[in-house]
C-alpha positions in Angstrom: 0.0 0.0 0.0 2.9 2.4 0.8 4.5 1.6 -2.5 1.3 2.9 -4.4 1.8 6.4 -3.0 4.5 9.0 -3.1 5.4 8.9 0.7 8.3 8.3 2.9 8.1 5.8 5.8 10.3 6.1 8.8 10.8 5.1 12.4 11.3 7.7 15.1 12.3 7.0 18.7 10.5 8.0 21.9 12.6 8.7 25.0 11.7 5.2 26.2 13.5 3.7 23.1 10.2 2.4 21.7 9.9 3.1 18.0 7.0 4.7 16.2 6.3 4.2 12.5 5.4 7.3 10.6 4.4 7.8 7.0 5.0 11.3 5.6 4.2 13.2 2.4 3.8 16.7 1.0 5.2 20.0 1.8 3.7 22.8 3.9 2.4 23.2 7.4 2.8 20.1 9.5 -0.3 17.9 10.0 -0.1 14.8 12.3 -2.7 12.2 11.9 -3.8 9.8 14.7 -5.8 6.9 13.5 -8.7 5.2 15.3 -8.9 1.9 17.2 -8.7 -1.4 15.4 -6.8 0.1 12.5 -3.5 1.8 11.7 -2.1 4.8 9.8 -3.2 3.0 6.6 -6.8 4.2 7.2 -5.6 7.7 6.4 -3.4 6.8 3.4 -6.0 7.8 0.9 -5.6 11.4 2.0 -1.9 11.8 1.3 -1.9 12.3 -2.3 -4.8 14.8 -1.9 -3.2 17.1 0.6 0.0 18.1 -1.1 0.0 21.6 0.3 0.6 20.3 3.8 3.3 18.1 5.3 1.2 15.1 6.5 2.5 12.7 9.0 0.5 9.5 9.5 1.3 7.9 12.9 0.9 4.3 13.9 -0.2 4.5 17.6 1.5 2.1 20.0 1.2 -1.6 19.1 -0.8 -0.8 15.8 0.8 -0.9 12.3 4.5 -1.1 12.7 4.9 0.9 16.0 6.3 -0.7 19.1 3.7 -1.7 21.7 3.6 0.0 25.1 1.8 -0.6 28.4 -0.1 1.6 30.8 -2.4 1.4 33.7 -5.9 2.3 32.8 -6.0 5.0 35.4 -3.1 6.7 33.7 -4.3 6.2 30.1 -5.0 10.0 29.4 -1.6 10.9 30.7 -0.1 8.2 28.6 -1.8 9.3 25.5 -0.9 13.0 25.9 2.7 11.9 26.6 2.8 9.8 23.3 1.6 12.7 21.2 4.2 14.9 22.7 6.9 12.4 22.1 5.9 12.3 18.5 6.0 15.9 18.0 9.4 16.1 19.7 10.9 13.3 17.6 9.6 15.0 14.5 11.2 18.3 15.7 7.9 20.0 15.4 7.3 23.0 17.8 3.7 23.0 16.8 1.4 21.1 14.4 -2.2 20.6 13.3 -3.6 17.4 14.7 -6.1 15.2 12.8 -7.6 12.6 15.1 -10.1 10.0 14.0 -12.3 8.2 16.6 -9.9 6.8 19.3 -7.2 8.9 17.7 -9.4 11.9 18.1 -9.6 11.3 21.8 -5.8 11.4 22.0 -5.7 14.6 19.8 -8.3 16.4 21.9 -6.7 15.4 25.2 -3.4 16.8 23.8 -5.0 20.0 22.6 -6.4 20.6 26.0 -3.1 19.9 27.8 -0.8 21.8 25.4 -2.7 24.2 23.2 0.6 26.2 22.6 1.7 23.2 20.4 -1.5 22.7 18.5 -2.2 25.1 15.6 -5.6 23.5 15.0 -7.5 20.4 15.7 -9.6 18.2 13.3 -12.0 15.7 14.6 -12.3 13.3 11.6 -15.5 11.4 12.4 -16.9 11.6 15.8 -14.7 11.4 19.0 -16.4 8.7 20.9 -15.9 10.2 24.4 -17.7 13.5 23.5 -21.0 14.2 25.3 -23.7 11.8 23.8 -21.1 9.2 22.6 -22.1 5.6 22.4 -20.2 2.5 22.5 -21.0 0.1 19.6 -22.0 -3.3 21.0 -19.1 -5.3 19.4 -16.5 -3.0 21.1 -18.4 -3.0 24.5 -18.3 -6.9 24.4 -14.6 -6.9 23.5 -13.9 -4.5 26.4 -15.7 -6.7 29.0 -13.4 -9.0 30.9 -14.3 -12.6 30.6 -16.8 -12.0 27.8 -14.2 -10.4 25.7 -11.6 -13.0 26.4 -14.0 -15.7 25.4 -14.9 -13.8 22.2 -11.2 -13.4 21.1 -10.7 -17.2 21.7 -13.8 -18.3 20.0 -14.1 -15.9 17.0 -11.3 -16.1 14.4 -10.9 -12.7 12.9 -11.7 -12.6 9.2 -13.3 -10.6 6.5 -16.8 -11.4 7.6 -16.2 -10.3 11.2 -14.5 -7.0 9.9 -17.4 -6.2 7.6 -19.8 -6.7 10.5 -17.9 -4.3 12.6 -17.7 -1.8 9.8 -21.5 -2.1 9.4 -22.0 -1.3 13.0 -20.4 2.1 12.4 -22.2 2.7 9.1 -19.4 1.9 6.8 -20.2 -1.5 5.4 -20.5 -0.3 1.8 -17.5 2.1 1.8 -14.9 -0.1 3.3 -15.3 -2.6 0.3 -14.3 0.3 -1.9 -10.7 0.0 -0.3 -9.9 -3.7 -0.6 -6.3 -3.4 0.5 -7.3 -1.4 3.6 -9.9 -4.1 4.5 -7.1 -6.7 4.1 -4.9 -4.7 6.4 -7.8 -4.5 9.0 -8.0 -8.3 8.8 -4.2 -8.7 9.2 -4.2 -6.3 12.2 -7.1 -8.2 13.8 -5.0 -11.4 13.6 -1.9 -9.7 14.9 -1.7 -10.6 18.6 0.3 -7.4 19.4 -2.2 -5.1 17.8 -5.1 -7.1 19.3 -3.7 -6.7 22.7 -3.2 -3.0 22.2 -6.7 -2.5 21.0 -8.2 -4.5 23.9 -6.0 -2.6 26.4 -7.2 0.7 25.1 -10.9 -0.3 25.0 -10.7 -1.5 28.5 -9.1 1.8 29.7 -12.0 3.7 28.1 -15.0 1.3 28.6 -16.8 -0.7 31.2 -19.7 -2.9 30.8 -22.0 0.1 31.3 -20.2 2.3 28.7 -17.4 4.9 28.9 -15.7 5.4 32.2 -16.7 8.8 33.6 -13.0 10.0 33.9 -12.5 9.3 30.2 -15.4 11.3 29.0 -14.9 14.9 27.6 -17.0 17.3 29.4 -18.8 20.5 28.4 -16.2 22.2 30.5 -13.5 20.6 28.4 -15.1 21.7 25.2 -15.5 25.3 26.4 -11.8 25.3 27.4 -10.6 24.0 23.9 -8.5 27.0 22.9 -7.5 26.0 19.4 -9.3 26.4 16.1 -11.3 23.2 15.6 -12.8 21.5 12.5 -15.4 18.7 13.0 -15.9 16.5 10.0 -19.0 14.4 10.7 -21.0 11.8 8.9 -24.8 12.4 9.0 -25.2 8.6 9.9 -22.5 8.4 12.5 -23.8 6.1 15.2 -21.1 6.8 17.8 -21.9 10.5 18.3 -25.1 11.4 16.5 -25.2 14.5 14.3 -27.7 16.2 16.7 -25.1 15.9 19.5 -22.3 17.1 17.1 -24.1 20.3 16.6 -24.3 20.9 20.3 -20.5 20.0 20.7 -19.6 22.4 17.9 -21.6 25.2 19.5 -19.8 24.7 22.9 -16.2 24.9 21.5 -15.2 28.6 21.2 -13.7 28.5 17.7 -15.3 25.5 15.9 -16.8 24.7 12.5 -18.9 21.6 11.7 -18.9 20.0 8.2 -21.4 17.2 7.6 -20.9 14.5 4.9 -23.3 11.7 3.8 -21.3 9.1 5.8 -21.0 6.9 8.9 -18.2 7.0 11.4 -15.2 7.2 8.9 -16.0 9.9 6.4 -12.7 9.5 4.4 -13.7 6.1 3.2 -16.5 7.4 1.0 -15.3 11.0 0.5 -11.5 11.1 0.4 -11.4 14.2 -2.0 -13.8 16.1 0.1 -12.2 15.3 3.5 -8.7 16.1 2.1 -10.0 19.5 0.8 -11.6 20.3 4.0 -8.4 19.5 6.0 -6.2 21.4 3.6 -8.4 24.5 3.5 -8.6 24.5 7.3 -4.9 24.3 7.7 -4.1 27.0 5.0 -6.8 29.4 6.5 -5.6 29.3 10.2 
């Protein structure tokens, strides 16, 4: 997949010595992409050739793609996430950058923007950020995150194309993911990778209990009102994780925010790569 695009792949080192895999392309203001859970930087790869006026960095989060895994206690997950993003910016020698966060990566990007607004030129929520007010946990993820039940599921269900299609259907993207067969294959490979699977489960269990998102992991209205960076929300009108009606409320609470709505589910770039790329590029060049 990387061979099909004009991009440069590299490994950068965190202070711990753990390596982070980054795919970079383009020239211009720096834009760091953080992918969602159960995927890798490849889920943003279709945007690279369409955002040539920015310098895009697609980052594999710990344990996903080709990045080294890491461990954390769930109570320290927010601190861990913020630290990881800071390590990446430092290793890339970026004093500040735009952050594009998708789903779980959007949680990390938003937490970092709240903690270090001086290093974030702008924030893009690409698809809903699950821990926003009104966020829902899709049933398959809630089951995986439940100790005991999730362990039985991972032993009993062999990851494959059918399972991944069901998961994509649960977030409104069953028809669009099949337009990206290589990406679908990478999702299947990632689901079968024990390191990636362990990283995904650890993240879900840090965020979720059997009753939904942990209270301490949710973004509050106070957080949104304190978000001090320009923010672009790119939402699917059929996003089941944070419905559009709640997205409008979220956008109204963030001081400097704009909401763009596309006919999509939870992963707008799958069906609308040209439009998503244009929105990101226009946002970066205008702020």
